[in-house]
One Martini backbone bead per residue (centre of mass of N, CA, C, O) as a GRO file, in nm:
protein
  320
    1UNK     BB    1   0.057   0.064  -0.020
    2UNK     BB    2   0.293   0.259   0.003
    3UNK     BB    3   0.388   0.237  -0.293
    4UNK     BB    4   0.120   0.332  -0.417
    5UNK     BB    5   0.108   0.619  -0.274
    6UNK     BB    6   0.403   0.711  -0.398
    7UNK     BB    7   0.289   0.748  -0.653
    8UNK     BB    8   0.230   0.996  -0.866
    9UNK     BB    9  -0.074   0.932  -0.947
   10UNK     BB   10  -0.177   0.891  -0.660
   11UNK     BB   11  -0.120   1.170  -0.551
   12UNK     BB   12  -0.293   1.329  -0.751
   13UNK     BB   13  -0.560   1.193  -0.686
   14UNK     BB   14  -0.575   1.219  -0.360
   15UNK     BB   15  -0.509   1.535  -0.347
   16UNK     BB   16  -0.686   1.659  -0.609
   17UNK     BB   17  -0.930   1.476  -0.724
   18UNK     BB   18  -1.093   1.361  -0.486
   19UNK     BB   19  -1.203   1.637  -0.372
   20UNK     BB   20  -1.371   1.692  -0.625
   21UNK     BB   21  -1.560   1.451  -0.608
   22UNK     BB   22  -1.672   1.525  -0.332
   23UNK     BB   23  -1.782   1.803  -0.419
   24UNK     BB   24  -1.977   1.681  -0.645
   25UNK     BB   25  -2.128   1.467  -0.458
   26UNK     BB   26  -2.276   1.642  -0.243
   27UNK     BB   27  -2.522   1.763  -0.406
   28UNK     BB   28  -2.642   1.487  -0.478
   29UNK     BB   29  -2.706   1.393  -0.190
   30UNK     BB   30  -2.889   1.629  -0.117
   31UNK     BB   31  -3.106   1.579  -0.340
   32UNK     BB   32  -3.162   1.273  -0.263
   33UNK     BB   33  -3.253   1.313   0.035
   34UNK     BB   34  -3.546   1.408  -0.032
   35UNK     BB   35  -3.628   1.118  -0.156
   36UNK     BB   36  -3.500   0.857  -0.025
   37UNK     BB   37  -3.360   0.651  -0.199
   38UNK     BB   38  -3.144   0.430  -0.327
   39UNK     BB   39  -2.951   0.641  -0.446
   40UNK     BB   40  -2.879   0.780  -0.186
   41UNK     BB   41  -2.723   0.540  -0.050
   42UNK     BB   42  -2.520   0.499  -0.266
   43UNK     BB   43  -2.396   0.789  -0.259
   44UNK     BB   44  -2.335   0.786   0.042
   45UNK     BB   45  -2.133   0.552   0.040
   46UNK     BB   46  -1.944   0.676  -0.164
   47UNK     BB   47  -1.881   0.928   0.005
   48UNK     BB   48  -1.768   0.781   0.254
   49UNK     BB   49  -1.543   0.633   0.107
   50UNK     BB   50  -1.399   0.889   0.001
   51UNK     BB   51  -1.351   1.015   0.281
   52UNK     BB   52  -1.186   0.781   0.396
   53UNK     BB   53  -0.967   0.788   0.181
   54UNK     BB   54  -0.886   1.081   0.228
   55UNK     BB   55  -0.812   1.055   0.528
   56UNK     BB   56  -0.605   0.828   0.502
   57UNK     BB   57  -0.414   0.958   0.288
   58UNK     BB   58  -0.358   1.217   0.445
   59UNK     BB   59  -0.226   1.080   0.685
   60UNK     BB   60  -0.001   0.937   0.524
   61UNK     BB   61   0.125   1.195   0.400
   62UNK     BB   62   0.185   1.334   0.667
   63UNK     BB   63   0.363   1.104   0.778
   64UNK     BB   64   0.567   1.104   0.547
   65UNK     BB   65   0.657   1.400   0.579
   66UNK     BB   66   0.752   1.372   0.869
   67UNK     BB   67   0.961   1.149   0.817
   68UNK     BB   68   1.125   1.315   0.616
   69UNK     BB   69   1.197   1.547   0.810
   70UNK     BB   70   1.335   1.371   1.020
   71UNK     BB   71   1.552   1.260   0.829
   72UNK     BB   72   1.663   1.534   0.751
   73UNK     BB   73   1.749   1.616   1.036
   74UNK     BB   74   1.936   1.374   1.082
   75UNK     BB   75   2.121   1.436   0.840
   76UNK     BB   76   2.203   1.718   0.936
   77UNK     BB   77   2.329   1.623   1.199
   78UNK     BB   78   2.528   1.426   1.073
   79UNK     BB   79   2.667   1.638   0.901
   80UNK     BB   80   2.758   1.816   1.136
   81UNK     BB   81   2.931   1.595   1.271
   82UNK     BB   82   3.114   1.540   1.028
   83UNK     BB   83   3.227   1.828   1.008
   84UNK     BB   84   3.349   1.834   1.289
   85UNK     BB   85   3.532   1.585   1.254
   86UNK     BB   86   3.680   1.700   1.010
   87UNK     BB   87   3.805   1.941   1.162
   88UNK     BB   88   3.954   1.774   1.370
   89UNK     BB   89   4.121   1.605   1.168
   90UNK     BB   90   4.251   1.848   1.031
   91UNK     BB   91   4.393   1.955   1.285
   92UNK     BB   92   4.549   1.696   1.349
   93UNK     BB   93   4.706   1.688   1.085
   94UNK     BB   94   4.846   1.961   1.119
   95UNK     BB   95   4.982   1.885   1.387
   96UNK     BB   96   5.132   1.638   1.285
   97UNK     BB   97   5.292   1.784   1.067
   98UNK     BB   98   5.432   1.976   1.260
   99UNK     BB   99   5.572   1.759   1.431
  100UNK     BB  100   5.733   1.629   1.195
  101UNK     BB  101   5.889   1.884   1.119
  102UNK     BB  102   6.028   1.925   1.389
  103UNK     BB  103   6.168   1.648   1.398
  104UNK     BB  104   6.318   1.670   1.130
  105UNK     BB  105   6.490   1.912   1.215
  106UNK     BB  106   6.630   1.778   1.453
  107UNK     BB  107   6.756   1.542   1.295
  108UNK     BB  108   6.915   1.710   1.093
  109UNK     BB  109   7.089   1.871   1.291
  110UNK     BB  110   7.213   1.625   1.438
  111UNK     BB  111   7.341   1.478   1.199
  112UNK     BB  112   7.532   1.708   1.119
  113UNK     BB  113   7.672   1.741   1.396
  114UNK     BB  114   7.769   1.442   1.426
  115UNK     BB  115   7.948   1.445   1.175
  116UNK     BB  116   8.138   1.665   1.282
  117UNK     BB  117   8.225   1.515   1.534
  118UNK     BB  118   8.349   1.274   1.384
  119UNK     BB  119   8.560   1.440   1.227
  120UNK     BB  120   8.700   1.557   1.480
  121UNK     BB  121   8.791   1.287   1.598
  122UNK     BB  122   8.977   1.214   1.356
  123UNK     BB  123   9.145   1.493   1.430
  124UNK     BB  124   9.152   1.485   1.772
  125UNK     BB  125   8.865   1.603   1.862
  126UNK     BB  126   8.709   1.590   2.205
  127UNK     BB  127   8.410   1.748   2.171
  128UNK     BB  128   8.070   1.919   2.252
  129UNK     BB  129   8.024   2.199   2.094
  130UNK     BB  130   7.828   2.117   1.859
  131UNK     BB  131   7.710   1.868   2.033
  132UNK     BB  132   7.429   1.826   2.267
  133UNK     BB  133   7.187   1.778   2.497
  134UNK     BB  134   7.132   2.075   2.544
  135UNK     BB  135   7.080   2.153   2.246
  136UNK     BB  136   6.852   1.954   2.203
  137UNK     BB  137   6.666   2.064   2.430
  138UNK     BB  138   6.626   2.339   2.303
  139UNK     BB  139   6.488   2.229   2.046
  140UNK     BB  140   6.256   2.084   2.190
  141UNK     BB  141   6.128   2.328   2.327
  142UNK     BB  142   6.070   2.482   2.065
  143UNK     BB  143   5.896   2.263   1.928
  144UNK     BB  144   5.679   2.229   2.148
  145UNK     BB  145   5.585   2.518   2.148
  146UNK     BB  146   5.498   2.533   1.849
  147UNK     BB  147   5.296   2.297   1.870
  148UNK     BB  148   5.107   2.418   2.086
  149UNK     BB  149   5.024   2.665   1.916
  150UNK     BB  150   4.881   2.482   1.709
  151UNK     BB  151   4.687   2.312   1.889
  152UNK     BB  152   4.596   2.580   2.090
  153UNK     BB  153   4.469   2.762   1.913
  154UNK     BB  154   4.536   3.096   2.019
  155UNK     BB  155   4.734   2.992   2.215
  156UNK     BB  156   5.073   3.119   2.375
  157UNK     BB  157   5.095   3.076   2.699
  158UNK     BB  158   5.403   2.926   2.708
  159UNK     BB  159   5.623   2.681   2.864
  160UNK     BB  160   5.946   2.514   2.804
  161UNK     BB  161   6.135   2.263   2.991
  162UNK     BB  162   6.457   2.128   3.112
  163UNK     BB  163   6.533   1.894   3.371
  164UNK     BB  164   6.848   1.798   3.496
  165UNK     BB  165   6.997   1.525   3.623
  166UNK     BB  166   7.262   1.459   3.819
  167UNK     BB  167   7.454   1.166   3.774
  168UNK     BB  168   7.712   1.226   3.981
  169UNK     BB  169   7.550   1.288   4.219
  170UNK     BB  170   7.557   1.268   4.581
  171UNK     BB  171   7.348   1.300   4.816
  172UNK     BB  172   7.359   1.636   4.891
  173UNK     BB  173   7.439   1.687   4.568
  174UNK     BB  174   7.177   1.653   4.461
  175UNK     BB  175   7.044   1.758   4.133
  176UNK     BB  176   6.896   2.018   3.934
  177UNK     BB  177   6.876   2.154   3.585
  178UNK     BB  178   6.807   2.416   3.378
  179UNK     BB  179   6.897   2.373   3.025
  180UNK     BB  180   6.604   2.451   2.901
  181UNK     BB  181   6.415   2.715   2.714
  182UNK     BB  182   6.065   2.806   2.621
  183UNK     BB  183   5.880   3.099   2.506
  184UNK     BB  184   5.718   3.378   2.424
  185UNK     BB  185   5.956   3.482   2.583
  186UNK     BB  186   6.311   3.532   2.619
  187UNK     BB  187   6.300   3.510   2.911
  188UNK     BB  188   6.458   3.380   3.174
  189UNK     BB  189   6.463   3.218   3.442
  190UNK     BB  190   6.608   3.264   3.749
  191UNK     BB  191   6.694   2.932   3.758
  192UNK     BB  192   6.871   2.923   3.524
  193UNK     BB  193   7.142   2.708   3.550
  194UNK     BB  194   7.065   2.625   3.841
  195UNK     BB  195   7.126   2.450   4.117
  196UNK     BB  196   6.890   2.213   4.258
  197UNK     BB  197   6.889   2.103   4.562
  198UNK     BB  198   6.719   1.865   4.726
  199UNK     BB  199   6.747   1.988   5.014
  200UNK     BB  200   6.705   2.300   4.963
  201UNK     BB  201   6.458   2.230   4.724
  202UNK     BB  202   6.226   2.028   4.836
  203UNK     BB  203   5.956   2.211   4.760
  204UNK     BB  204   5.996   2.175   4.477
  205UNK     BB  205   5.828   2.024   4.231
  206UNK     BB  206   6.058   1.920   4.047
  207UNK     BB  207   6.213   1.785   4.278
  208UNK     BB  208   5.991   1.590   4.369
  209UNK     BB  209   5.973   1.438   4.101
  210UNK     BB  210   6.287   1.353   4.069
  211UNK     BB  211   6.295   1.205   4.366
  212UNK     BB  212   6.090   1.020   4.283
  213UNK     BB  213   5.959   0.688   4.214
  214UNK     BB  214   5.761   0.821   4.039
  215UNK     BB  215   5.681   0.813   3.663
  216UNK     BB  216   5.446   0.980   3.623
  217UNK     BB  217   5.238   1.200   3.493
  218UNK     BB  218   5.203   1.545   3.558
  219UNK     BB  219   4.874   1.700   3.624
  220UNK     BB  220   4.763   2.043   3.621
  221UNK     BB  221   4.437   2.207   3.562
  222UNK     BB  222   4.470   2.439   3.788
  223UNK     BB  223   4.534   2.706   3.989
  224UNK     BB  224   4.478   2.563   4.256
  225UNK     BB  225   4.669   2.323   4.221
  226UNK     BB  226   4.928   2.487   4.179
  227UNK     BB  227   4.922   2.654   4.446
  228UNK     BB  228   4.945   2.391   4.618
  229UNK     BB  229   5.227   2.278   4.487
  230UNK     BB  230   5.365   2.539   4.469
  231UNK     BB  231   5.671   2.738   4.505
  232UNK     BB  232   5.733   3.077   4.588
  233UNK     BB  233   6.010   3.311   4.609
  234UNK     BB  234   5.797   3.528   4.520
  235UNK     BB  235   5.538   3.751   4.455
  236UNK     BB  236   5.650   3.766   4.160
  237UNK     BB  237   5.447   3.568   3.953
  238UNK     BB  238   5.316   3.370   3.751
  239UNK     BB  239   4.996   3.275   3.619
  240UNK     BB  240   4.916   2.974   3.652
  241UNK     BB  241   4.698   2.718   3.489
  242UNK     BB  242   4.904   2.487   3.387
  243UNK     BB  243   5.054   2.144   3.423
  244UNK     BB  244   5.344   1.953   3.289
  245UNK     BB  245   5.513   1.641   3.383
  246UNK     BB  246   5.777   1.462   3.202
  247UNK     BB  247   5.933   1.187   3.256
  248UNK     BB  248   6.260   1.072   3.177
  249UNK     BB  249   6.350   0.736   3.123
  250UNK     BB  250   6.564   0.503   3.232
  251UNK     BB  251   6.723   0.261   3.333
  252UNK     BB  252   6.566   0.152   3.625
  253UNK     BB  253   6.350   0.376   3.657
  254UNK     BB  254   6.510   0.650   3.588
  255UNK     BB  255   6.538   0.985   3.629
  256UNK     BB  256   6.699   1.223   3.407
  257UNK     BB  257   6.443   1.403   3.324
  258UNK     BB  258   6.230   1.706   3.281
  259UNK     BB  259   5.935   1.785   3.111
  260UNK     BB  260   5.804   2.115   3.103
  261UNK     BB  261   5.461   2.249   3.111
  262UNK     BB  262   5.324   2.581   3.081
  263UNK     BB  263   5.047   2.783   3.163
  264UNK     BB  264   4.886   3.104   3.125
  265UNK     BB  265   4.646   3.251   3.264
  266UNK     BB  266   4.383   3.140   3.032
  267UNK     BB  267   4.549   2.937   2.912
  268UNK     BB  268   4.535   2.607   2.745
  269UNK     BB  269   4.603   2.274   2.678
  270UNK     BB  270   4.333   2.168   2.823
  271UNK     BB  271   4.021   2.096   2.967
  272UNK     BB  272   4.147   1.821   3.066
  273UNK     BB  273   4.327   1.558   3.165
  274UNK     BB  274   4.260   1.380   2.917
  275UNK     BB  275   4.331   1.592   2.703
  276UNK     BB  276   4.627   1.631   2.784
  277UNK     BB  277   4.714   1.333   2.763
  278UNK     BB  278   4.655   1.309   2.460
  279UNK     BB  279   4.859   1.520   2.367
  280UNK     BB  280   5.109   1.389   2.487
  281UNK     BB  281   5.086   1.101   2.350
  282UNK     BB  282   5.055   1.211   2.047
  283UNK     BB  283   5.295   1.461   2.043
  284UNK     BB  284   5.529   1.454   2.283
  285UNK     BB  285   5.666   1.173   2.310
  286UNK     BB  286   5.872   1.181   2.069
  287UNK     BB  287   6.056   1.394   2.219
  288UNK     BB  288   6.131   1.215   2.464
  289UNK     BB  289   6.265   0.990   2.299
  290UNK     BB  290   6.477   1.176   2.173
  291UNK     BB  291   6.604   1.264   2.438
  292UNK     BB  292   6.700   0.984   2.528
  293UNK     BB  293   6.878   0.927   2.285
  294UNK     BB  294   7.066   1.174   2.323
  295UNK     BB  295   7.164   1.102   2.601
  296UNK     BB  296   7.297   0.833   2.515
  297UNK     BB  297   7.489   0.951   2.306
  298UNK     BB  298   7.645   1.136   2.495
  299UNK     BB  299   7.739   0.916   2.687
  300UNK     BB  300   7.894   0.756   2.468
  301UNK     BB  301   8.087   0.983   2.383
  302UNK     BB  302   8.220   1.035   2.655
  303UNK     BB  303   8.333   0.747   2.683
  304UNK     BB  304   8.496   0.755   2.420
  305UNK     BB  305   8.674   0.997   2.493
  306UNK     BB  306   8.801   0.864   2.739
  307UNK     BB  307   8.936   0.635   2.584
  308UNK     BB  308   9.103   0.810   2.391
  309UNK     BB  309   9.264   0.959   2.611
  310UNK     BB  310   9.393   0.704   2.734
  311UNK     BB  311   9.535   0.612   2.475
  312UNK     BB  312   9.709   0.863   2.446
  313UNK     BB  313   9.859   0.838   2.715
  314UNK     BB  314   9.980   0.559   2.658
  315UNK     BB  315  10.130   0.644   2.400
  316UNK     BB  316  10.310   0.857   2.537
  317UNK     BB  317  10.452   0.662   2.731
  318UNK     BB  318  10.581   0.478   2.515
  319UNK     BB  319  10.750   0.704   2.378
  320UNK     BB  320  10.916   0.759   2.650
   0.00000   0.00000   0.00000
């Protein structure tokens, strides 16, 4: 029945022609009603049947139109959701491309610098003036900052820094040092390149994280959380809004350095802890892996230089 009613000729008949028949039939019924003969009842039944058909088909067409509008609204909603998802995916692609470009630049710079270091070693020069973990960390901070500005646009109030744990220090001399920093402004923090001893600065949040046995990512999502955790050495300090601390782990579950990200004023890295964690795992983790690799390379180079120096000294002894 539904397919029959949806046909073009059926629609024309039931919507336009049938009402005309009903209108023409009504005067006939009225005239025959005065005589009240058999013809009257026949025309009356015909009229009732036409009215019932008209009522039924009108209801069906109204229902069909309503269902069509509902489907149209559903499709429009689905289209709106698809467009939103498409915009999200487009932004994620742009952010991913930005991250890959930043990583590619870091790899390119490091490969060129390491080639020069290798050539210098062959010429007898064993220094890390050209390439070092500190220089790599500076590049990582700059890349992560640029990437955050892309992901969190139009927000730009971020700082990124690397806190390095001193691997040779023992006991009371254990410390961390901020070896790299990047932010919206070129001004370095007051404690930049200053050793923060675990005992003396035990209340500093970065010190607490680095001396802790827990290696999980620290995320503070509000100003209230930060003010509760942070210790300020003066009254004039930036108004932090969010904080992320990503420990970079070496063998033995040991923290070798800490990548810190802070946002200021009302700018945010993400709306919630899960949002921030998603950004970190999706975009920032590759930079921490690269930092660990660079740390290992520097450690290997330093050990190699030490061996080369010892061999030189032994060679000089034999010559004497």
